[in-house]
MARBA-3410 file (N, C-alpha, C, O; in Angstrom, 1 decimal):
169
-108.9,-156.0,152.1,-108.7,-154.5,151.1,-109.2,-155.3,149.7,-108.9,-156.5,149.5 ~ -110.2,-154.6,148.8,-110.7,-154.8,147.8,-109.7,-154.7,146.6,-108.9,-153.8,146.6 ~ -109.7,-155.5,145.5,-108.6,-155.6,144.4,-109.3,-154.7,143.5,-110.5,-154.9,143.2 ~ -108.5,-153.6,143.2,-109.0,-152.6,142.5,-108.3,-152.7,140.8,-107.4,-153.7,140.8 ~ -108.4,-152.3,140.1,-107.7,-152.2,138.7,-105.9,-152.2,138.7,-105.1,-152.9,138.1
-105.5,-151.0,139.8,-104.1,-150.8,140.1,-103.5,-151.9,140.8,-102.4,-152.2,140.4 ~ -104.0,-152.4,141.9,-103.6,-153.7,142.9,-103.6,-154.7,141.8,-102.6,-155.4,141.7 ~ -104.5,-154.7,141.0,-104.3,-156.0,140.4,-103.2,-156.2,139.5,-102.5,-157.1,139.5 ~ -103.1,-154.8,138.4,-102.1,-154.9,137.7,-100.5,-154.9,138.5,-99.5,-155.2,137.9 ~ -100.5,-154.6,139.6,-99.3,-154.5,140.5,-99.2,-156.0,140.6,-98.2,-156.5,140.1
-100.2,-156.8,141.3,-100.2,-158.4,141.4,-99.6,-159.0,140.2,-98.5,-159.5,140.3 ~ -100.1,-159.0,139.3,-100.1,-159.8,137.9,-98.7,-159.2,137.5,-97.8,-160.1,137.4 ~ -98.5,-157.9,137.4,-97.0,-157.7,137.2,-95.7,-158.2,138.0,-94.5,-158.2,137.7 ~ -96.2,-158.6,139.0,-95.1,-159.4,140.0,-94.7,-160.7,139.1,-93.6,-161.2,139.4 ~ -95.3,-161.1,138.2,-95.0,-162.3,137.8,-93.8,-162.2,136.3,-94.3,-161.8,135.3
-92.9,-162.5,136.2,-92.4,-162.3,135.0,-92.8,-163.5,133.7,-92.8,-164.7,133.9 ~ -93.0,-162.8,132.6,-93.6,-163.6,131.5,-92.8,-163.4,130.3,-92.0,-162.4,130.2 ~ -92.9,-164.6,129.2,-92.4,-164.2,128.1,-93.3,-163.0,127.3,-94.4,-162.5,127.8 ~ -92.9,-162.7,126.2,-93.5,-161.6,125.4,-94.0,-162.3,124.1,-93.2,-162.8,123.3 ~ -95.1,-162.2,123.9,-95.5,-162.9,122.5,-96.3,-161.8,121.8,-96.8,-160.9,122.4
-96.3,-161.8,120.5,-97.0,-160.8,119.6,-98.1,-162.1,118.7,-97.8,-162.9,117.9 ~ -99.4,-161.7,119.2,-100.5,-163.0,118.3,-100.9,-161.7,116.6,-101.3,-160.6,116.4 ~ -100.7,-163.0,115.8,-100.9,-162.0,114.6,-102.0,-162.9,113.8,-102.3,-164.1,114.0 ~ -102.6,-161.9,112.7,-103.8,-162.8,112.1,-103.9,-161.9,110.8,-103.0,-161.1,110.5 ~ -104.7,-161.9,110.2,-105.0,-161.3,108.8,-106.8,-160.8,109.1,-107.7,-161.5,109.5
-106.8,-159.4,108.7,-108.3,-158.9,108.6,-109.0,-159.5,107.3,-108.5,-160.3,106.5 ~ -110.0,-159.0,107.3,-111.0,-159.4,106.3,-110.8,-159.0,104.5,-111.3,-159.5,103.5 ~ -109.7,-158.0,104.8,-109.2,-157.2,103.5,-108.0,-158.3,103.3,-107.4,-158.2,102.2 ~ -107.5,-159.1,104.1,-106.0,-159.8,104.2,-104.9,-159.1,104.5,-103.8,-159.4,104.3 ~ -105.4,-158.0,105.2,-103.9,-157.2,105.8,-103.7,-157.6,107.2,-104.6,-157.8,108.1
-102.3,-157.8,107.5,-102.1,-158.5,108.9,-102.2,-157.1,110.1,-102.1,-155.9,110.1 ~ -102.7,-158.2,110.9,-103.1,-157.4,112.3,-102.2,-158.0,113.4,-101.7,-159.2,113.4 ~ -102.1,-157.1,114.4,-101.3,-158.5,115.5,-101.1,-157.2,116.7,-101.2,-156.0,116.6 ~ -100.9,-158.0,117.8,-100.7,-157.1,119.2,-99.8,-157.8,120.1,-99.6,-159.0,120.0 ~ -99.3,-157.1,121.1,-98.4,-157.5,121.9,-99.2,-158.2,123.3,-99.9,-157.5,124.0
-99.0,-159.4,123.5,-99.5,-159.8,124.9,-98.5,-160.9,125.8,-97.7,-161.7,125.4 ~ -98.9,-160.7,126.8,-98.3,-162.1,127.8,-99.4,-162.8,128.2,-99.3,-163.6,129.2 ~ -100.4,-162.6,127.6,-101.4,-163.6,128.0,-101.7,-164.9,127.0,-102.8,-165.1,126.4 ~ -100.7,-165.9,127.0,-100.5,-166.8,126.6,-100.2,-168.1,127.5,-99.3,-167.9,128.3 ~ -100.7,-169.1,127.2,-101.0,-170.3,128.3,-100.9,-171.6,127.3,-101.7,-171.8,126.4
-99.7,-172.3,127.7,-99.6,-173.7,126.5,-100.8,-174.6,127.6,-100.5,-174.8,128.7 ~ -101.8,-174.9,127.1,-102.9,-175.6,127.5,-103.0,-177.0,127.8,-103.5,-177.4,128.8 ~ -102.4,-178.0,126.8,-102.5,-179.3,126.6,-101.8,-179.5,125.6,-101.7,-178.7,124.7 ~ -101.2,-180.8,125.6,-100.1,-181.5,124.4,-101.0,-182.6,124.0,-100.5,-183.3,123.0 ~ -101.9,-182.9,124.4,-102.8,-183.8,123.7,-104.3,-183.8,123.8,-105.0,-184.5,124.6
-105.0,-182.7,122.4,-104.1,-182.5,121.4,-103.3,-181.1,121.9,-103.6,-180.5,123.0 ~ -102.5,-180.8,121.1,-101.9,-179.6,121.2,-102.5,-178.4,121.1,-102.5,-177.8,120.0 ~ -103.2,-177.6,122.5,-103.8,-176.8,122.6,-103.2,-175.4,123.4,-102.5,-175.5,124.4 ~ -103.4,-174.3,122.7,-103.1,-173.0,123.4,-104.2,-172.1,123.9,-105.3,-172.3,123.5 ~ -103.9,-171.3,124.8,-104.9,-170.2,125.2,-104.5,-168.9,125.0,-103.3,-168.7,125.3
-105.1,-168.1,124.5,-104.6,-166.4,124.4,-105.6,-165.6,124.9,-106.7,-166.0,124.5 ~ -105.7,-164.9,125.7,-106.9,-163.8,125.9,-106.6,-162.5,125.3,-105.4,-162.1,125.4 ~ -107.5,-161.7,124.7,-107.4,-160.7,124.0,-108.0,-159.4,124.6,-109.2,-159.7,124.9 ~ -107.7,-158.3,124.8,-108.4,-157.3,125.5,-109.6,-157.0,124.4,-109.4,-157.1,123.2 ~ -110.8,-156.6,124.9,-112.1,-156.4,123.9,-112.0,-155.1,123.1,-112.7,-154.7,122.3
-110.8,-154.5,123.7,-110.8,-153.0,123.0,-109.7,-153.2,121.9,-109.3,-152.3,121.2 ~ -109.1,-154.4,121.7,-108.1,-154.4,120.8,-108.7,-154.4,119.2,-109.8,-154.9,118.7 ~ -107.9,-153.7,118.8,-108.1,-153.4,117.2,-108.2,-154.7,116.3,-109.0,-154.9,115.4 ~ -107.3,-155.5,116.9,-107.0,-156.7,116.3,-108.0,-157.5,116.5,-108.2,-158.2,115.5 ~ -108.9,-157.8,117.5,-109.8,-158.9,118.0,-110.8,-159.0,116.8,-110.9,-160.2,116.4
-111.5,-158.0,116.0,-112.7,-158.4,115.1,-111.8,-159.3,114.1,-112.3,-160.3,113.5 ~ -110.4,-158.7,113.8,-109.8,-159.7,112.6,-109.5,-161.5,113.3,-109.7,-162.6,112.7 ~ -109.0,-161.3,114.5,-108.9,-162.9,115.0,-110.0,-163.6,115.1,-109.9,-164.8,115.0 ~ -111.4,-162.9,115.5,-112.5,-163.5,115.4,-113.2,-164.1,113.9,-114.0,-164.9,113.6 ~ -112.7,-163.2,113.3,-113.3,-163.5,111.8,-112.3,-164.4,111.1,-112.7,-165.0,110.1
-110.9,-164.6,111.5,-110.4,-165.5,110.5,-110.1,-166.7,111.0,-109.8,-167.7,110.3 ~ -110.3,-166.7,112.5,-110.5,-168.0,113.3,-109.0,-168.9,113.1,-108.9,-170.1,113.2 ~ -107.9,-168.0,112.8,-106.7,-168.6,112.9,-105.7,-167.5,113.4,-106.1,-166.4,113.3 ~ -104.6,-167.7,114.0,-103.3,-167.1,114.2,-102.1,-167.6,114.5,-101.9,-168.8,114.7 ~ -101.3,-166.8,114.6,-99.7,-167.2,115.0,-99.7,-166.6,116.3,-100.2,-165.5,116.6
-98.9,-167.4,117.2,-98.4,-166.9,118.4,-96.7,-166.6,118.2,-96.1,-167.7,118.4 ~ -95.8,-165.6,118.0,-94.7,-165.5,117.7,-94.1,-165.2,119.2,-94.5,-164.4,120.0 ~ -93.1,-166.1,119.5,-92.5,-165.8,121.0,-91.3,-164.9,120.7,-90.3,-165.3,120.1 ~ -91.4,-163.8,121.3,-90.4,-163.2,120.7,-88.9,-163.2,121.2,-88.6,-163.8,122.2 ~ -88.0,-162.7,120.4,-86.5,-162.8,120.9,-86.1,-162.0,121.7,-86.8,-161.0,121.7
-84.9,-161.7,122.8,-84.1,-161.0,123.3,-83.7,-160.2,121.9,-83.2,-160.7,120.9 ~ -84.0,-158.5,122.2,-83.3,-157.6,121.3,-84.7,-157.2,120.5,-84.7,-156.4,119.6 ~ -85.8,-157.9,120.9,-86.8,-157.6,119.8,-87.8,-156.4,120.5,-89.0,-156.3,120.0 ~ -87.3,-155.7,121.5,-88.0,-154.9,122.3,-89.0,-153.7,121.5,-90.1,-153.2,121.8 ~ -88.2,-153.3,120.4,-88.8,-152.5,119.6,-90.2,-152.9,119.0,-91.2,-152.3,119.4
-90.3,-154.1,118.1,-91.0,-154.6,118.0,-92.4,-155.2,119.0,-93.5,-155.4,118.6 ~ -91.9,-155.4,120.3,-92.9,-155.8,121.0,-93.6,-154.3,121.3,-94.8,-154.3,121.3 ~ -92.9,-153.2,121.6,-93.4,-151.8,121.8,-94.4,-151.3,120.6,-95.4,-150.7,121.0 ~ -94.1,-151.3,119.6,-94.6,-151.1,118.3,-96.0,-152.0,118.6,-97.0,-151.3,118.5 ~ -96.1,-153.3,118.8,-97.3,-154.2,118.4,-98.4,-153.8,119.7,-99.5,-154.1,119.9
-97.5,-153.0,120.5,-98.6,-152.5,122.1,-99.0,-151.5,121.8,-100.0,-151.1,122.4 ~ -98.4,-150.5,121.0,-99.3,-149.1,120.3,-100.4,-149.2,119.7,-100.9,-150.3,119.3 ~ -100.9,-148.1,119.5,-102.1,-147.7,118.7,-101.4,-147.4,117.6,-102.3,-147.3,116.8 ~ -100.1,-147.2,116.9,-99.8,-147.3,115.5,-100.7,-148.1,114.5,-101.0,-149.2,114.7 ~ -101.1,-147.2,113.4,-102.1,-148.1,112.9,-101.3,-149.0,111.8,-102.0,-150.0,111.6
-100.3,-148.9,111.1,-99.6,-150.0,110.5,-98.6,-150.7,111.1,-97.5,-150.7,110.5 ~ -98.7,-151.5,112.3,-97.5,-152.1,112.9,-96.8,-152.9,112.3,-95.9,-153.4,113.1 ~ -96.8,-153.4,110.8,-95.7,-154.0,110.0,-95.0,-153.3,109.3,-94.4,-153.9,108.4 ~ -95.0,-152.2,109.3,-94.5,-151.3,108.3,-92.9,-151.6,109.0,-92.7,-151.4,110.2 ~ -91.9,-152.0,108.1,-90.4,-152.3,108.7,-90.3,-153.5,109.4,-89.2,-153.9,109.8
-91.5,-154.3,109.7,-91.0,-155.6,110.5,-91.0,-156.8,109.4,-92.0,-156.8,108.6 ~ -90.1,-157.8,109.3,-90.2,-158.8,108.1,-91.0,-159.7,108.8,-91.1,-159.9,110.1 ~ -91.7,-160.2,107.8,-92.6,-161.7,108.1,-93.2,-162.4,106.9,-93.5,-161.8,105.8 ~ -93.4,-163.6,107.2,-94.2,-164.4,106.2,-94.9,-164.9,106.6,-95.1,-165.1,107.8 ~ -95.9,-165.6,105.4,-97.3,-165.8,105.7,-97.5,-167.3,105.9,-97.3,-168.0,105.0
-98.0,-167.8,107.1,-98.3,-168.8,107.4,-99.0,-169.7,106.6,-100.0,-169.2,106.1 ~ -98.9,-170.8,106.4,-99.7,-172.0,105.3,-100.9,-172.6,106.5,-102.2,-172.6,106.3 ~ -100.2,-173.1,107.9,-101.3,-173.3,108.8,-102.4,-172.9,109.5,-103.5,-173.4,109.8 ~ -101.8,-171.7,109.6,-102.7,-170.5,109.8,-103.1,-169.7,109.0,-102.6,-168.6,109.0 ~ -104.0,-170.0,107.9,-104.0,-168.9,106.7,-103.5,-167.5,106.4,-104.1,-166.5,106.7
-102.5,-167.7,106.1,-101.8,-166.1,105.8,-101.2,-165.5,107.1,-100.4,-164.6,106.8 ~ -101.5,-165.8,108.3,-101.2,-165.3,109.4,-99.6,-164.8,109.6,-98.8,-165.6,109.4 ~ -99.4,-163.9,109.7,-98.0,-163.2,109.9,-96.9,-163.9,110.7,-96.9,-163.7,111.9 ~ -95.9,-164.7,110.3,-94.8,-165.2,111.2,-94.1,-164.2,111.2,-94.1,-163.3,110.3 ~ -93.2,-164.1,112.5,-92.4,-162.8,112.5,-91.1,-163.5,112.8,-90.8,-163.6,114.0
-90.4,-163.9,111.8,-89.4,-165.1,111.8,-88.1,-164.5,112.1,-87.1,-165.3,112.3 ~ -87.8,-162.9,112.2,-86.6,-162.6,112.5,-86.5,-162.2,113.9,-85.5,-162.1,114.5 ~ -88.1,-161.9,114.4,-87.9,-161.5,115.8,-88.4,-162.2,116.7,-88.9,-161.7,117.7 ~ -88.5,-163.7,116.5,-88.9,-164.4,117.4,-87.8,-165.8,117.6,-86.9,-166.2,116.7 ~ -88.1,-166.2,119.0,-87.4,-167.7,119.3,-88.0,-168.5,118.7,-87.3,-169.2,117.9
-89.7,-168.7,118.6,-90.3,-170.1,117.9,-91.8,-169.5,117.6,-92.2,-168.5,118.1 ~ -92.6,-170.3,116.9,-93.7,-169.5,116.6,-94.6,-170.9,116.4,-94.2,-172.0,116.0 ~ -96.0,-170.4,116.9,-97.0,-171.7,116.7,-98.2,-171.4,116.0,-98.9,-170.5,116.4 ~ -98.4,-171.9,114.9,-99.7,-172.0,114.1,-100.9,-172.5,114.5,-101.1,-173.7,114.8 ~ -101.8,-171.4,114.6,-102.9,-171.9,115.2,-104.4,-171.8,114.7,-104.5,-170.9,113.9
-105.4,-172.6,114.9,-106.7,-172.5,114.3,-107.8,-172.8,115.6,-108.3,-173.8,116.2 ~ -108.1,-171.4,115.8,-109.3,-171.5,116.7,-110.5,-172.6,117.3,-111.5,-172.7,116.5 ~ -110.5,-173.2,118.3,-111.3,-174.2,118.1,-112.6,-173.7,119.3,-113.6,-174.3,119.5 ~ -112.2,-172.5,119.9,-113.1,-172.4,121.3,-113.0,-170.5,121.5,-111.9,-170.0,121.8 ~ -114.3,-169.8,121.3,-113.8,-168.6,122.2,-115.0,-168.3,123.1,-116.2,-168.5,122.8
-114.4,-167.8,124.3,-114.9,-167.3,125.5,-115.0,-165.8,126.1,-114.0,-165.1,126.2 ~ -116.1,-165.3,126.3,-116.1,-164.0,126.6,-115.8,-163.8,128.0,-116.6,-164.4,128.7 ~ -114.8,-163.1,128.7,-114.7,-163.4,129.7,-114.0,-161.9,130.6,-112.8,-161.7,130.6 ~ -114.7,-161.3,131.1,-114.7,-160.1,131.8,-114.5,-159.4,130.6,-115.3,-159.3,129.6 ~ -113.1,-158.7,130.8,-112.6,-157.2,129.5,-112.0,-158.1,128.7,-111.2,-157.5,127.9
-112.1,-159.2,128.7,-111.2,-159.9,127.2,-112.2,-161.1,126.9,-113.0,-161.6,127.6 ~ -111.7,-161.5,125.4,-112.2,-162.8,124.8,-110.9,-163.7,124.9,-109.8,-163.3,124.6 ~ -111.4,-165.0,125.4,-110.3,-166.0,125.6,-110.6,-166.8,124.1,-111.7,-167.0,123.6 ~ -109.5,-167.1,123.7,-109.4,-168.1,122.3,-108.6,-169.5,122.7,-107.5,-169.4,122.9 ~ -109.2,-170.8,122.7,-108.2,-171.9,122.6,-108.5,-172.4,121.3,-109.5,-172.5,120.6
-107.2,-172.5,121.0,-106.9,-172.9,119.6,-105.8,-174.3,119.7,-105.0,-174.5,120.6 ~ -106.1,-175.0,118.6,-105.1,-176.1,118.1,-104.0,-175.2,117.4,-104.1,-174.3,116.6 ~ -102.9,-176.0,118.2,-101.7,-175.6,117.5,-101.3,-176.9,115.9,-101.1,-178.1,116.1 ~ -101.4,-176.2,114.6,-101.5,-176.9,113.5,-99.8,-177.0,113.2,-99.4,-177.9,112.5 ~ -99.2,-176.2,113.5,-97.7,-176.1,112.9,-96.7,-175.2,113.7,-97.2,-174.6,114.6
-95.4,-175.1,113.3,-94.6,-174.4,114.1,-93.4,-174.5,113.8,-93.1,-175.4,113.0 ~ -92.4,-173.6,114.6,-90.8,-174.3,114.5,-90.2,-173.1,115.7,-90.7,-171.9,116.0 ~ -89.0,-173.9,116.1,-88.1,-173.5,117.1,-87.2,-172.8,116.5,-86.3,-173.4,115.8 ~ -87.1,-171.6,116.5,-86.0,-170.9,116.1,-84.4,-170.6,116.4,-83.4,-170.4,115.8 ~ -84.8,-170.7,117.7,-83.4,-170.3,118.4,-83.4,-169.0,118.9,-84.1,-168.1,118.5
-82.4,-169.0,120.0,-82.1,-167.5,120.5,-82.4,-167.4,121.8,-83.0,-168.4,122.2 ~ -82.4,-166.2,122.8,-82.7,-166.4,124.1,-84.5,-165.5,123.8,-84.8,-164.8,122.8 ~ -85.2,-165.6,124.8,-86.6,-164.9,124.7,-86.4,-163.7,125.4,-85.7,-163.5,126.4 ~ -87.0,-163.1,125.0,-87.5,-161.8,125.5,-88.7,-162.1,126.5,-89.6,-162.9,126.3 ~ -88.3,-161.2,127.9,-88.9,-161.4,129.1,-89.7,-160.2,129.5,-89.6,-159.3,128.7
-90.5,-160.0,130.5,-91.3,-158.7,130.9,-91.5,-158.9,132.1,-91.9,-159.9,132.5 ~ -91.3,-157.8,132.8,-91.2,-158.2,134.5,-91.4,-156.5,134.9,-90.7,-155.5,134.5 ~ -92.3,-156.5,135.5,-93.0,-155.0,136.3,-92.4,-153.7,135.0,-91.4,-152.9,135.0 ~ -93.5,-153.9,133.9,-93.2,-153.0,133.2,-91.5,-152.6,132.4,-91.2,-151.5,132.1 ~ -91.1,-153.4,132.4,-89.4,-153.5,131.7,-89.5,-154.8,131.0,-90.2,-155.7,131.3
-88.6,-154.6,130.0,-88.1,-155.7,129.2,-86.8,-156.3,129.7,-85.9,-155.8,130.5 ~ -86.8,-157.3,129.2,-85.3,-158.1,129.7,-85.2,-159.2,129.0,-86.1,-159.8,128.6 ~ -83.9,-159.6,128.8,-84.0,-161.3,128.3,-83.6,-162.5,129.4,-83.3,-162.2,130.5 ~ -83.6,-163.4,129.1,-83.4,-165.0,129.9,-82.2,-164.7,129.8,-81.7,-164.1,128.8 ~ -81.3,-165.2,131.2,-80.1,-164.9,131.5,-79.1,-165.6,130.4,-78.0,-165.1,130.2
-79.6,-166.8,129.7,-78.8,-167.7,128.9,-79.4,-168.3,127.7,-80.6,-168.7,128.0 ~ -79.1,-168.4,126.5,-79.7,-169.3,125.8,-79.3,-170.7,126.1,-78.1,-171.0,126.4 ~ -80.4,-171.7,125.9,-80.4,-173.4,126.5,-80.9,-173.7,124.8,-81.5,-173.1,124.0 ~ -80.3,-174.9,124.8,-80.8,-175.4,123.2,-82.0,-176.0,123.6,-82.5,-176.2,124.7 ~ -82.6,-176.3,122.3,-84.2,-176.5,122.3,-84.0,-178.0,122.4,-83.0,-178.5,121.9
-84.8,-178.8,123.1,-85.1,-179.9,123.3,-85.6,-180.6,121.9,-86.5,-180.0,121.3 ~ -85.2,-181.7,121.4,-85.2,-182.2,120.0,-87.1,-182.2,119.9,-87.8,-182.7,120.8 ~ -87.5,-181.8,118.8,-88.8,-182.1,118.3,-89.0,-183.4,117.6,-88.2,-183.9,116.8 ~ -90.6,-184.1,118.2,-90.8,-185.4,117.9,-91.6,-185.1,116.8,-92.1,-186.0,116.2
END
């Protein structure tokens, strides 16, 4: 049986994932961001990540122009933030606490909503189907603690328990 859009979504939805917000700045310096589960820790030497952004995303042009972004790994209890950044609301940052990244010039770090964040600089872009894929080098980041927000079959949940982070080297 051919795999149509709905079957593919059902297949991909059978895999529980963490929830991230990719944030950047547009040409005018305004913060931009979107919720995604399309994140992969790609390499440790050098430290690389991969994110995939839907070509219809209103954040895509800002990300391509800036060449840098922050991956904010959301904390359990941040469902409202995840939903807001997944919506089409114009100013997603209203009422959301953030601070600018130094390593990913000015990209928003959602420090109050995240268990960790990675500050990234784009190394490579690739057009792939209905998405753009970005491979980026991790230039900075921090583990903030807490239990991660998870997503499974169109429902948010939390990891069953918080575990201490391994020491950073």
